[in-house]
C-alpha angles and dihedrals in degrees: 000000000000140000120189088344094307122112125238117187151157118236121210142162136200106255100174138342111315093356126109118193109216099201106163140028117189129189120177119234090254091062103042119120091031097095091248094141087056091048096051092044092051089049091050093050089049091051093047093048093048091049092048099253134133118221125234105199105210089153107098092220092058098042098040104030114016099045092045090052094042107030091169088080091062090085088066092048123102120240106260094213094058099047113119112199123211111248110262116232130207087263094065108142142117116265119198118196124189116193124193109200148142123226092228093055111101091196089056089055092051091043092054092049090051091047090050090051091050093050090053089056095055118106118268113268094043108125113209125192118187125192125185123216126195131254132170118215088185105036089163090067091057089068090067109034095181093053118103132190136196106271096228093046090051092053092044088055090056087054093049092255092298103143094183091056090046094051090047089056091050091051091049093049092052092047092050091047090057094043093050093046089234095161124236098350107152121185095167096091108073092156126123132042131297136188140189120318094210093106090050087052090050091054093047088051091047093051091054097040101043103024131018139311090234090058089045090056092049090050091051088053091051093049093048090049093048094050104036103028106025093036094228128155106246090193088076116093093220091055092048092050090048088056091049091050089057092062113080109224097034122099120222093205091054091047091051090053090050089055094045091053094040081226097174103027092106092044090052091051091048091049092051090049090050091051091049098045105029101031094029092228113176099166142012150289095043123172131200111188123188129182114205122196116169107314093338125100126185117188136189127179129195141161130234140043096289118190122271094255090056091054093048094048093047094050094046092047092051091049091050092049093048093049094048092049092048092049090049090052090052092052090050097047095263096311131098 
């Protein structure tokens, strides 16, 4: 969630089955005194309850202030005495991953699957937060939302009309899908029509800005599946709302209103501009991975759907560097 362009948020992690540990609430100075901590905590309890979770409030604000002021939320709170924490490992840290992608990009789909696989291989106790940012491979199509184009012709256009190069890409994608064990990914069928993905980008932005990054990630999964596996046109409102309906915690009526208002169209354009000018992104997928330990942050950015081992090695290396730097700061009184 944002206030005057600054984010306020609640951080949490899954500590055991059906229990979410809410361990931090942050409100920027520009938003203090506006009951934003209360707002984000209420939203989190609503999300947890809808998704079937209990909340363990390890954040002092929630346990000492919020629950005393609003005791009705205690019925959704986990019993402290029965909470069983996962054992922390030496690699305990917070990992923040920013992904720039487009729903119509098959390499983005493969890249996300590989990233998901890498995250599952990280040691227990590693908190990972993933945020998706928009990109438009076909920005020209966003100018005419109702316009559709044959799917194969659209991809051929991205390859300069070179059908041999296009077919070579299709063969490689299918081969990689089998090698990676990515399930029933099928890039052979490039039939049918497609349109702009700007409305899909609006909904992904909405899920992250007004709801939760976990729900945003689930929506990205639904959209990728609809486009690349089910062969649906994600430019169509009915397809987009169908994807939203498949994510527990998101409301189709609210999503429809977002699309009717074009609520995040400007934000999507601004985000793409930021990626292009500040991050120098020229193609997707593009990943920015940061490891945060204490007050230390180590970041590495790279393009492309790298293999799972590359993701795992990169994340572990960043965590190790961040921890060593933070320990060095501690030994030197906070200064290096």
